[in-house]
C-alpha positions in Angstrom: 0.0 0.0 0.0 1.3 3.5 -0.8 2.2 5.9 2.0 0.9 9.5 2.0 2.4 12.2 4.1 0.6 14.9 6.1 2.2 18.3 6.6 4.8 17.9 9.3 6.0 14.5 7.9 3.4 12.2 9.5 3.1 9.1 7.3 -0.4 7.5 6.9 -1.4 4.4 5.0 -4.9 4.3 3.7 -6.2 0.8 3.8 -9.9 1.5 3.0 -11.2 4.6 1.4 -14.9 4.7 2.1 -15.6 8.5 1.9 -16.3 10.0 -1.5 -15.3 13.6 -2.2 -16.4 15.1 -5.4 -16.5 18.4 -7.2 -17.4 19.7 -10.7 -15.1 21.5 -13.1 -15.4 23.1 -16.5 -14.0 21.5 -19.6 -11.1 24.0 -19.5 -10.4 23.3 -15.9 -10.4 19.6 -16.6 -7.9 20.1 -19.4 -5.7 22.2 -17.1 -5.7 19.4 -14.5 -4.8 16.8 -17.1 -2.0 19.0 -18.3 -0.7 19.4 -14.8 -1.0 15.6 -14.2 1.1 15.0 -17.3 3.7 17.5 -16.1 3.8 15.7 -12.7 4.2 12.3 -14.5 1.0 10.9 -13.1 -1.4 8.8 -15.1 -4.0 8.0 -12.5 -6.5 10.8 -11.9 -7.6 9.8 -8.4 -4.0 9.2 -7.3 -2.9 12.6 -8.7 -5.7 14.5 -6.9 -5.2 12.6 -3.7 -1.4 13.3 -3.8 -2.0 17.0 -4.5 -4.7 17.3 -1.7 -2.4 15.5 0.8 1.0 16.9 -0.2 0.5 19.7 -2.6 0.8 23.4 -1.8 -0.2 26.7 -3.3 2.2 29.5 -4.0 0.7 32.9 -4.5 3.3 35.4 -5.7 3.1 39.1 -5.6 5.5 40.3 -8.4 5.1 44.0 -7.7 8.6 44.2 -6.2 10.1 42.5 -9.3 8.2 45.0 -11.5 9.6 47.9 -9.4 13.1 46.5 -9.8 12.6 46.3 -13.6 11.4 49.9 -13.6 14.5 51.0 -11.6 16.7 49.2 -14.0 15.0 50.9 -16.9 15.5 54.3 -15.3 19.2 53.8 -14.6 19.7 52.3 -18.1 18.2 55.5 -19.6 20.4 57.7 -17.3 23.6 55.8 -18.3 22.7 56.2 -22.0 22.2 59.9 -21.7 25.5 60.3 -19.8 27.3 58.2 -22.3 26.0 60.4 -25.2 27.1 63.5 -23.4 30.5 62.1 -22.6 31.0 61.1 -26.2 30.1 64.7 -27.3 32.0 66.7 -24.7 34.7 64.2 -23.6 33.7 65.1 -20.0 31.9 63.4 -17.2 30.5 65.2 -14.2 30.5 64.2 -10.6 26.7 64.7 -10.5 26.4 62.0 -13.3 28.4 59.6 -11.2 26.3 60.4 -8.1 23.1 59.8 -10.1 24.3 56.4 -11.3 25.3 55.4 -7.7 21.9 56.5 -6.4 20.2 54.5 -9.0 22.3 51.4 -8.3 21.7 51.8 -4.6 17.9 51.8 -5.3 18.2 48.7 -7.4 20.3 46.9 -4.7 17.7 47.8 -2.0 14.9 46.5 -4.2 16.8 43.3 -4.9 17.5 42.8 -1.2 13.7 43.2 -0.4 12.8 40.7 -3.1 15.3 38.1 -1.8 14.1 38.6 1.8 10.4 38.1 0.8 11.2 35.0 -1.3 13.2 33.6 1.6 10.3 34.2 4.0 7.9 32.6 1.6 10.0 29.5 1.0 10.5 29.1 4.8 6.7 29.1 5.2 6.2 26.2 2.7 
């Protein structure tokens, strides 16, 4: 008999399944479930659903921090391009330009640090 694991690592062996759980899905939802079954390498529908119900988990990601990081990267990229054009024309770079690049990079590093901390916290909760 197969073993199933509850959260926390407790193993259970189901000898007799006498409770029926059922739900309805749309055709699209059924196809999505079949696709996920195939990705998981499962061929038995009941076994797959039971395994997901017993051992599966849901990850809900808020990607707003990643989008903000992309925005900051776009900003600094534009600033660097403007500075490079000006340096090519005048053969001079100004201390304000360097300070602007440093501020932009500091913003990006702070945003990256926040993303990594949140991902670490999320993974620790799983």
